[in-house]
C-alpha positions in Angstrom: 0.2 -0.5 0.1 1.6 3.2 -0.9 2.3 5.4 1.9 0.2 9.0 1.9 2.2 12.5 2.2 1.6 12.6 5.8 3.3 9.4 7.2 6.2 10.4 6.9 4.2 12.7 10.3 3.5 11.3 13.3 1.0 13.7 15.5 1.7 12.1 19.3 -1.5 13.3 21.2 -0.6 14.6 24.4 -1.9 11.8 27.3 1.0 10.2 25.7 4.3 9.4 28.1 6.9 11.3 27.4 9.3 8.5 27.1 6.9 6.7 24.6 6.0 9.5 23.0 9.1 9.8 22.4 10.2 6.3 21.5 7.5 6.4 19.1 8.5 9.1 17.0 11.9 7.3 16.8 10.4 3.9 15.6 8.5 6.3 12.7 11.2 8.1 11.8 13.1 4.8 11.5 10.9 3.2 9.3 10.2 5.6 7.3 13.3 6.4 6.5 14.5 3.3 5.6 11.3 3.1 3.9 9.7 0.1 6.0 6.6 -1.7 5.3 2.9 0.3 5.4 2.2 -2.3 8.3 4.8 -1.6 10.1 4.5 2.4 10.0 1.2 2.1 10.8 1.4 -0.3 13.7 3.5 2.4 14.9 0.8 4.9 14.7 -1.9 2.8 15.9 0.0 2.0 19.0 1.1 5.2 19.5 -2.1 7.4 18.8 -5.6 4.8 19.1 -7.7 6.0 22.0 -7.8 3.2 23.8 -3.8 3.3 24.8 -5.7 6.4 27.0 -6.6 3.9 29.2 -3.8 1.2 29.2 -0.7 4.1 30.0 -3.6 5.5 33.1 -4.2 2.3 33.9 -0.1 1.5 34.6 0.4 5.0 35.8 -2.6 4.6 38.3 -1.0 5.9 41.9 -3.0 3.9 45.3 -5.0 5.6 47.4 -5.1 5.5 51.3 -6.5 7.2 54.0 -8.4 9.4 50.9 -5.6 10.5 49.2 -3.5 9.3 46.4 -0.4 7.9 47.2 3.6 7.4 46.1 2.7 3.8 45.2 2.2 2.5 41.6 -1.3 0.3 41.5 0.1 -2.0 39.3 4.1 -1.3 40.3 7.2 -3.1 38.5 8.9 -6.1 39.5 12.5 -6.1 41.1 15.0 -8.3 41.3 18.4 -10.8 39.8 15.6 -13.3 38.5 13.0 -11.0 36.9 13.5 -10.7 33.4 11.2 -8.6 30.9 12.6 -9.9 27.5 11.7 -12.9 25.9 15.5 -13.8 24.9 16.5 -13.5 29.3 13.2 -16.6 29.8 14.6 -18.3 27.1 17.8 -18.7 28.5 17.1 -19.3 31.9 14.9 -21.7 31.1 17.8 -23.6 28.9 20.0 -22.9 32.2 16.8 -25.0 34.7 17.3 -27.8 31.9 20.7 -28.5 32.1 20.9 -28.2 35.9 17.6 -30.5 35.9 19.9 -32.8 33.5 22.7 -32.4 35.1 21.2 -32.9 38.4 23.1 -30.4 39.6 27.0 -31.1 38.4 27.1 -28.6 35.3 27.2 -25.6 37.7 29.6 -23.7 34.7 27.6 -23.6 32.4 24.4 -23.1 34.9 26.1 -20.6 35.8 27.5 -19.3 32.0 23.3 -19.5 30.8 22.6 -17.5 33.5 24.6 -14.3 33.7 23.4 -14.7 29.7 20.8 -14.1 30.7 21.0 -10.9 33.4 23.1 -9.2 29.8 20.7 -10.6 27.6 18.2 -8.7 29.7 20.6 -5.6 29.8 20.3 -5.0 26.7 16.9 -6.0 25.7 15.2 -3.8 28.1 17.9 -0.9 28.8 19.1 -0.1 24.7 16.2 2.6 25.3 17.8 4.3 28.0 21.6 3.6 28.2 23.0 6.4 26.2 22.1 5.1 23.2 21.0 7.4 19.8 17.2 6.0 20.3 17.0 8.7 23.5 20.4 11.0 23.5 17.7 14.4 22.7 15.5 13.3 25.3 14.3 16.2 27.6 11.2 15.0 29.6 11.2 13.7 33.0 12.8 11.8 34.6 12.7 7.9 33.4 12.2 5.6 36.6 11.2 2.8 36.5 7.6 2.6 36.2 7.4 4.6 32.2 10.6 2.2 31.4 7.9 -0.6 31.2 5.9 1.4 30.0 8.5 2.2 26.5 9.4 -2.0 27.5 5.8 -3.0 26.0 5.2 -0.6 23.6 8.5 -2.0 21.4 7.3 -5.2 22.4 3.7 -4.9 21.5 4.9 -3.9 18.0 7.7 -6.7 17.6 5.4 -9.3 18.6 2.3 -8.0 16.4 4.7 -8.3 13.6 6.7 -11.5 14.7 3.1 -13.1 14.5 4.8 -16.0 17.2 2.9 -19.2 16.9 1.6 -21.4 19.3 2.5 -25.5 19.7 1.6 -28.0 21.5 3.1 -29.9 23.7 3.4 -33.4 21.8 4.6 -31.3 18.9 6.8 -29.9 20.2 8.5 -32.7 22.6 8.7 -35.0 18.9 10.4 -31.5 17.1 12.7 -31.4 19.6 13.7 -34.9 20.2 16.4 -34.7 18.1 19.2 -32.2 19.5 17.3 -32.3 22.8 18.3 -35.5 22.8 22.2 -34.9 21.7 22.0 -31.8 24.8 20.9 -34.8 27.5 24.2 -36.8 26.0 27.0 -34.6 26.2 25.7 -33.6 29.8 25.6 -37.0 31.4 28.8 -37.9 29.3 29.8 -34.2 30.7 29.3 -34.5 34.6 32.9 -36.1 35.7 34.8 -33.9 32.9 32.7 -30.3 33.5 34.9 -29.7 29.9 33.6 -26.6 28.8 34.2 -27.1 24.9 31.1 -29.5 26.1 29.5 -27.9 27.9 29.6 -25.2 24.5 28.4 -28.2 22.8 25.2 -28.7 24.8 24.3 -25.1 25.0 23.9 -25.0 21.1 22.0 -28.0 21.1 19.4 -26.9 23.5 19.4 -23.6 21.3 18.5 -25.2 18.1 16.2 -27.0 19.9 15.0 -24.1 20.8 14.1 -22.2 17.2 12.3 -25.2 16.1 9.3 -25.5 19.1 8.9 -23.9 22.7 10.8 -25.7 25.2 9.8 -26.4 28.7 8.0 -23.5 30.6 7.2 -21.1 27.4 3.9 -19.8 27.0 3.3 -20.6 23.3 2.9 -24.2 24.8 -0.3 -25.6 25.0 -2.6 -28.4 25.1 -3.6 -28.8 22.1 -3.1 -26.5 19.0 -7.0 -24.6 17.3 -7.0 -23.7 13.6 -8.4 -20.7 14.4 -6.6 -17.5 15.3 -3.8 -18.8 16.1 -1.3 -15.7 15.6 -4.2 -14.2 18.3 -3.5 -16.4 20.7 0.3 -16.6 19.9 0.4 -12.5 20.9 -2.1 -12.2 24.3 0.7 -15.9 25.6 3.6 -13.8 24.9 3.0 -10.6 26.4 1.1 -11.8 28.9 4.0 -13.7 30.2 5.7 -10.5 29.8 3.3 -8.2 31.4 3.9 -11.5 34.1 7.3 -10.4 34.2 7.6 -7.2 34.7 4.1 -6.9 37.4 3.8 -9.9 39.0 0.2 -10.5 37.2 -0.7 -10.9 33.5 -3.8 -7.9 33.6 -5.9 -9.4 31.4 -8.2 -6.5 30.1 -4.7 -4.6 29.8 -3.1 -7.8 27.5 -6.7 -7.6 26.1 -6.1 -3.9 25.3 -2.2 -4.2 23.6 -3.9 -7.4 21.4 -6.8 -4.8 20.2 -4.9 -2.1 18.9 -1.4 -4.2 17.8 -3.4 -6.2 16.4 -5.9 -3.8 14.7 -9.0 -5.8 16.2 -11.9 -4.4 18.7 -13.7 -7.8 19.9 -10.8 -9.1 22.6 -11.9 -8.6 26.0 -9.7 -9.3 29.6 -12.0 -11.9 29.9 -11.2 -14.2 26.9 -7.4 -13.4 27.3 -7.9 -15.1 30.8 -9.1 -18.3 29.7 -6.5 -18.1 27.0 -3.4 -18.3 29.9 -5.4 -20.0 32.1 -6.1 -23.1 29.8 -2.3 -23.0 29.1 0.1 -25.6 30.8 2.8 -24.3 33.1 6.5 -26.2 34.3 
């Protein structure tokens, strides 16, 4: 679809939080300069300007009340801690470390530690690319960006990414079958390396697990389901991944927020918080 002459200008409503507005401008500018497809540009525009997003930002910035007064505490505060991973890449590496720990019965400490370190590094890279002094926010002059505002910008970018990537759920049976070859190789290497503790073998096992993860979701992935339904798989994939992210960030899925993000990102108006709750509830956990 050809772009209109005005498509290189993004008019951000004043109710959009400042860090999100800044990120939206830069994403839109980058997309138009490199001649991105119309879908990407329109997606940035919807996530920025759709009036439904105002409810999302208001909810995530809402403060608690006590004694009839508004406090400084957020109603949905962002979690913190060494094992809180916002990015999907970091959570994938964490799952890989847990698999090795289980298979090696606690003996592969070096490999586990290395994967956990990589998980923290990928988390830092994935969450701080906006705020680490890179070109994205080099000219930002708005209010100080706290962790809550950081989360809003991250969710904005994550919704954009998921809508373009269109992740697909997979049944546990299909995933196990698809992963069998690479998983079996990793398991054999780990078993043989229990006594030797050879770093090269540990790296080889990690490579096989990474290959398995590329083919099918690993145990613990939000994309694993009991069985697939051919209808609306892209919607379900978006909801499951995004709900996993909001749960990691806020400690709760925030079904209504996930539904609004999905409706806006996927250009729909029929998803409800209750439907999201049911989708997430019927997803098997570890």
